[in-house]
LUMKEGU-150818 format. One line per 3 residues: number of its first residue (from 1); their letters; for each residue x, y, z of N, C-alpha, C, O, CB. Coordinates in steps of 0.05 Angstrom, whole numbers, always signed. Glycine has a CB too. Layout:
residues N
NUM	a	X:Y:Z:X:Y:Z:X:Y:Z:X:Y:Z:X:Y:Z; ...
END
This chain:
residues 64
1	mfq	+612:+1548:-456:+600:+1521:-455:+622:+1501:-461:+637:+1504:-480:+576:+1518:-476; +624:+1481:-445:+643:+1460:-449:+629:+1437:-464:+617:+1419:-453:+654:+1449:-421; +630:+1440:-491:+615:+1422:-509:+621:+1393:-505:+603:+1376:-506:+620:+1430:-538
4	krv	+646:+1386:-500:+653:+1358:-496:+639:+1346:-472:+630:+1323:-473:+684:+1355:-494; +638:+1361:-450:+625:+1352:-426:+595:+1349:-430:+583:+1329:-422:+630:+1372:-402; +583:+1368:-444:+554:+1367:-450:+549:+1342:-468:+529:+1328:-463:+544:+1393:-464
7	dqv	+566:+1338:-488:+562:+1315:-506:+564:+1289:-490:+549:+1270:-496:+583:+1315:-528; +581:+1287:-471:+583:+1263:-454:+558:+1258:-438:+549:+1236:-436:+607:+1265:-435; +546:+1280:-428:+521:+1277:-413:+499:+1268:-432:+483:+1250:-425:+513:+1304:-400
10	iek	+498:+1279:-456:+477:+1272:-475:+480:+1242:-483:+460:+1228:-486:+478:+1290:-500; +504:+1233:-487:+509:+1205:-494:+499:+1187:-471:+487:+1166:-476:+538:+1200:-500; +505:+1195:-446:+496:+1179:-423:+465:+1179:-422:+453:+1159:-415:+508:+1190:-397
13	mkt	+453:+1202:-428:+424:+1204:-428:+412:+1183:-448:+393:+1169:-442:+414:+1232:-435; +424:+1182:-472:+414:+1164:-493:+418:+1135:-484:+400:+1119:-488:+430:+1169:-519; +440:+1129:-471:+446:+1102:-461:+424:+1094:-440:+416:+1071:-439:+474:+1100:-448
16	dgl	+416:+1113:-424:+397:+1108:-402:+368:+1112:-411:+350:+1108:-396:+402:+1127:-379; +364:+1119:-437:+337:+1121:-448:+323:+1147:-440:+298:+1148:-440:+321:+1098:-439; +338:+1168:-433:+326:+1193:-425:+324:+1212:-449:+344:+1213:-465:+342:+1207:-402
19	kqi	+302:+1225:-453:+299:+1244:-475:+307:+1272:-467:+316:+1288:-484:+270:+1244:-484; +305:+1279:-442:+311:+1306:-433:+318:+1305:-403:+308:+1288:-388:+289:+1325:-439; +334:+1325:-394:+339:+1328:-366:+340:+1358:-359:+344:+1375:-376:+366:+1315:-358
22	lvs	+336:+1363:-333:+338:+1391:-323:+358:+1390:-300:+354:+1377:-280:+309:+1401:-313; +380:+1404:-304:+402:+1405:-284:+398:+1431:-268:+397:+1453:-280:+430:+1405:-298; +395:+1428:-242:+390:+1452:-226:+411:+1457:-204:+409:+1476:-189:+363:+1449:-213
25	epc	+431:+1440:-202:+452:+1444:-183:+473:+1464:-195:+485:+1458:-215:+466:+1417:-176; +477:+1487:-182:+495:+1507:-193:+523:+1497:-199:+535:+1505:-219:+497:+1530:-174; +534:+1479:-182:+560:+1468:-187:+561:+1451:-213:+580:+1452:-228:+570:+1451:-163
28	siy	+540:+1436:-218:+538:+1419:-242:+535:+1437:-267:+546:+1431:-288:+515:+1400:-239; +519:+1458:-264:+516:+1477:-286:+542:+1490:-293:+549:+1493:-316:+494:+1498:-280; +557:+1498:-272:+583:+1510:-277:+602:+1490:-291:+617:+1498:-309:+596:+1519:-250
31	ylt	+602:+1465:-282:+619:+1444:-294:+612:+1441:-324:+631:+1437:-340:+615:+1417:-280; +587:+1442:-331:+579:+1438:-359:+581:+1463:-376:+586:+1461:-401:+551:+1428:-360; +578:+1487:-364:+576:+1511:-381:+598:+1532:-375:+604:+1548:-392:+550:+1524:-376
34	gvd	+609:+1531:-351:+628:+1552:-343:+614:+1577:-333:+628:+1597:-326:+646:+1560:-367; +588:+1577:-331:+572:+1599:-321:+571:+1596:-290:+561:+1576:-280:+543:+1600:-333; +582:+1616:-276:+583:+1616:-247:+564:+1636:-235:+570:+1660:-236:+612:+1620:-237
37	vgp	+542:+1627:-225:+522:+1645:-213:+514:+1633:-186:+510:+1609:-183:+497:+1648:-231; +512:+1650:-166:+502:+1642:-140:+473:+1650:-138:+467:+1673:-129:+519:+1654:-116; +454:+1633:-147:+426:+1642:-150:+411:+1645:-124:+389:+1656:-124:+412:+1623:-167
40	ger	+421:+1635:-102:+406:+1636:-77:+381:+1619:-80:+383:+1596:-88:+398:+1665:-70; +358:+1631:-75:+332:+1616:-77:+319:+1619:-105:+298:+1609:-110:+313:+1625:-56; +332:+1634:-123:+320:+1638:-149:+326:+1615:-168:+345:+1600:-165:+331:+1664:-161
43	lfa	+309:+1613:-189:+312:+1592:-209:+338:+1595:-224:+344:+1617:-234:+288:+1592:-228; +352:+1573:-227:+376:+1572:-244:+378:+1543:-253:+383:+1525:-237:+402:+1581:-228; +374:+1538:-278:+373:+1511:-288:+383:+1509:-317:+382:+1529:-332:+344:+1500:-287
46	lyl	+392:+1486:-324:+401:+1480:-351:+385:+1457:-362:+384:+1435:-350:+432:+1473:-352; +372:+1461:-385:+356:+1441:-398:+373:+1429:-420:+385:+1443:-436:+329:+1453:-409; +374:+1402:-421:+387:+1388:-443:+368:+1367:-454:+354:+1354:-439:+414:+1375:-433
49	nde	+368:+1364:-481:+353:+1342:-492:+371:+1324:-509:+394:+1331:-514:+329:+1352:-509; +360:+1301:-517:+377:+1281:-531:+384:+1289:-559:+400:+1275:-573:+362:+1255:-531; +373:+1311:-569:+380:+1321:-596:+401:+1343:-595:+409:+1354:-615:+355:+1332:-610
52	grk	+411:+1349:-570:+432:+1369:-567:+423:+1397:-561:+439:+1415:-559:+448:+1370:-591; +397:+1401:-557:+387:+1428:-550:+395:+1434:-521:+393:+1418:-503:+356:+1429:-553; +403:+1459:-517:+412:+1469:-491:+398:+1495:-485:+398:+1513:-502:+443:+1471:-489
55	vlf	+386:+1498:-462:+373:+1523:-454:+381:+1529:-425:+377:+1512:-408:+342:+1522:-458; +391:+1553:-420:+398:+1561:-393:+376:+1579:-383:+370:+1600:-395:+426:+1575:-392; +364:+1572:-360:+344:+1589:-347:+355:+1602:-323:+366:+1589:-305:+319:+1571:-340
58	lnt	+353:+1629:-322:+361:+1643:-298:+345:+1669:-295:+334:+1680:-315:+391:+1648:-299; +345:+1679:-271:+330:+1703:-265:+343:+1727:-279:+367:+1728:-283:+329:+1708:-235; +327:+1747:-286:+338:+1770:-300:+356:+1788:-282:+368:+1807:-291:+315:+1787:-311
61	lft	+357:+1781:-256:+375:+1796:-239:+404:+1790:-245:+422:+1806:-240:+370:+1789:-209; +409:+1767:-258:+436:+1759:-264:+443:+1765:-293:+426:+1761:-311:+440:+1729:-258; +467:+1774:-298:+476:+1778:-326:+497:+1758:-332:+516:+1754:-317:+486:+1807:-330
64	v	+494:+1745:-355:+513:+1725:-364:+523:+1732:-391:+540:+1718:-403:+501:+1696:-364
END
């Protein structure tokens, strides 16, 4: 996880008045986490909230 990048996103969220976001673009998730998965049509998402909570959602077919 690239904590500095995630922190920058969270600060921008706060500036824009957002409490939470769901990132579902694999390239964006890779940029923020370093996790490189080609999910195809399967769910792959990163949840971020304004308190710093991070949750990565992915299918059990993938190992990270």
